C-alpha positions as CSV (number, residue, x, y, z in Angstrom):
1,M,-48.3,-56.8,-59.0
2,P,-47.3,-59.0,-56.4
3,Q,-45.2,-56.6,-54.6
4,I,-48.0,-54.4,-54.0
5,E,-50.2,-57.0,-52.9
6,Q,-47.8,-57.9,-50.2
7,V,-47.7,-54.3,-48.8
8,A,-51.2,-54.4,-46.9
9,A,-49.8,-57.7,-45.1
10,T,-46.6,-56.4,-44.4
11,F,-47.3,-53.2,-43.8
12,A,-49.5,-54.2,-40.8
13,S,-46.7,-56.5,-39.5
14,Q,-44.2,-53.7,-39.5
15,L,-46.6,-51.2,-37.9
16,F,-47.0,-53.4,-35.1
17,W,-43.4,-54.0,-34.6
18,V,-42.4,-50.4,-34.9
19,V,-45.0,-49.7,-32.5
20,L,-43.9,-52.4,-30.0
21,T,-40.1,-51.3,-30.5
22,F,-40.8,-47.5,-29.8
23,G,-43.1,-48.3,-27.0
24,L,-40.3,-50.8,-25.3
25,A,-37.9,-47.8,-26.1
26,Y,-40.4,-45.2,-24.4
27,L,-40.9,-47.6,-21.4
28,I,-37.1,-48.4,-21.0
29,I,-35.9,-45.0,-21.6
30,G,-38.7,-42.5,-20.7
31,R,-40.0,-44.6,-17.5
32,G,-36.7,-46.0,-16.4
33,M,-33.8,-44.1,-17.6
34,V,-34.8,-40.6,-17.9
35,P,-36.1,-40.4,-14.0
36,K,-32.6,-41.5,-12.7
37,V,-30.9,-38.9,-15.1
38,Q,-33.2,-36.4,-14.2
39,A,-32.8,-37.2,-10.2
40,T,-29.0,-37.1,-10.8
41,M,-29.4,-33.7,-12.6
42,D,-31.7,-32.4,-9.7
43,D,-29.1,-33.7,-7.2
44,R,-26.0,-32.3,-9.0
45,D,-28.2,-28.7,-9.0
46,T,-28.9,-29.1,-5.4
47,Q,-25.0,-30.0,-4.8
48,V,-24.0,-26.8,-6.9
49,A,-26.7,-24.7,-5.0
50,G,-25.2,-25.6,-1.8
51,D,-21.4,-25.6,-2.7
52,L,-22.4,-21.7,-4.2
53,Q,-23.9,-21.0,-0.8
54,A,-21.0,-22.5,1.2
55,A,-18.6,-20.4,-1.2
56,E,-20.6,-17.3,-0.5
57,A,-20.6,-17.9,3.2
58,A,-16.7,-18.4,3.1
59,R,-16.5,-14.9,1.1
60,V,-18.5,-13.2,3.7
61,A,-16.3,-14.8,6.4
62,A,-13.1,-14.0,4.4
63,D,-14.3,-10.4,3.9
64,A,-15.1,-10.1,7.7
65,D,-11.8,-11.7,8.6
66,E,-10.0,-9.2,6.1
67,E,-12.0,-6.1,7.6
68,N,-11.0,-7.4,11.0
69,W,-7.1,-7.6,10.0
70,R,-7.5,-4.2,8.3
71,S,-8.8,-2.6,11.7
72,Q,-6.2,-4.4,13.6
73,E,-3.3,-3.5,11.1
74,N,-4.6,0.4,11.4
75,A,-4.8,0.0,15.2
76,A,-1.1,-1.0,15.3
77,R,0.0,1.7,12.7
78,E,-2.0,4.0,15.1
79,A,-0.3,2.6,18.4
80,A,3.3,2.7,16.6
81,R,2.5,6.2,15.3
82,Q,1.6,7.4,18.8
83,K,4.9,5.5,20.1
84,L,6.9,7.3,17.7
85,A,5.3,10.7,18.5
86,A,5.9,10.1,22.1
87,A,9.5,9.1,21.4
88,K,10.1,11.9,19.3
89,A,8.7,14.2,21.9
90,Q,10.6,12.7,24.6
91,A,14.0,13.0,22.6
92,T,12.8,16.7,21.9
93,A,12.3,17.6,25.5
94,R,15.7,15.9,26.2
95,T,17.6,17.6,23.8
96,E,16.0,20.9,24.8
97,A,16.8,20.5,28.4
98,T,20.5,19.5,27.2
99,L,20.6,22.6,25.0
100,A,19.2,24.9,27.9
101,A,21.7,23.5,30.2
102,S,24.4,24.1,27.7
103,D,23.2,27.6,26.9
104,A,23.2,28.5,30.6
105,E,26.5,27.1,31.1
106,H,27.9,29.2,28.1
107,Q,25.9,32.3,29.6
108,V,28.0,32.0,32.7
109,R,31.3,31.9,31.1
110,V,30.3,34.5,28.6
111,S,29.4,36.7,31.5
112,A,32.7,35.5,33.0
113,A,34.6,36.6,30.1
114,E,32.8,39.4,29.8
115,A,33.5,40.7,33.3
116,Q,37.0,39.7,33.0
117,I,37.5,41.7,29.7
118,A,35.7,44.6,31.4
119,A,38.0,44.4,34.4
120,A,41.3,43.9,32.2
121,S,40.1,47.2,29.9
122,Q,39.4,49.3,33.4
123,A,42.9,48.2,34.1
124,A,44.3,48.9,30.9
125,S,42.5,52.3,30.8
126,G,43.6,53.1,34.1
127,E,47.4,52.5,33.1
128,I,46.8,54.3,30.0
129,E,45.5,57.3,31.7
130,G,48.6,57.1,34.0
131,I,50.9,56.7,31.2
132,A,49.2,59.3,29.1
133,A,49.2,61.8,32.3
134,D,53.0,61.4,32.8
135,L,53.6,61.6,29.1
136,A,51.6,64.8,28.9
137,R,53.4,66.4,32.0
138,D,56.9,65.6,30.7
139,I,55.8,66.7,27.2
140,V,54.6,70.2,28.7
141,A,57.4,70.4,30.8
142,R,59.8,70.0,28.1
143,V,57.9,72.1,25.5
144,S,56.8,75.1,27.7
145,G,59.1,74.6,30.6
146,A,55.9,75.2,32.9
147,P,55.5,72.7,35.7
148,V,52.2,70.6,36.0
149,S,51.2,68.9,38.8
150,E,50.3,65.0,38.4
151,D,46.5,65.7,39.4
152,E,46.2,68.5,36.6
153,A,47.6,66.1,34.1
154,R,45.6,63.4,35.1
155,G,42.5,65.6,34.8
156,A,43.4,66.7,31.3
157,V,43.9,63.2,30.0
158,K,40.3,62.2,31.6
159,V,38.8,65.1,29.8
160,V,40.4,63.8,26.3
161,M,39.9,60.4,26.9
162,H,36.4,60.4,28.2
163,G,34.5,63.2,26.8
């Protein structure tokens, strides 16, 4: 068969061209393109690693800034709390001083009023004793007809009223 006889001749030729094509493809791709792609990938990996390090450094700096901000905020809160406590204490002291002064003024007024009441009570009691003594003398004189002196009547009224 003629087709089979040509196999050896064409096979060698085809084998030559396949080896030559794959060899050229290997040289062009394997030696020319792959190193460039590999270098690009290495550069990209290096850049990504650098970006990750920069991001980590930025995160650490941001954490430090946040911690600094929090400590300043806490210090400001504490200062505000202390100012508030001082203002509250000052207001309390002023209020207590005002109340003490007002209380002292009221005590003076109450003492004066009590003294006036005691004086009025003494005066009223004296007048009542006088009136009661006069009435007692008149009653004894009308009922029994016995004369009673003013001193005796006052003494009897004092005994009855005081004790």
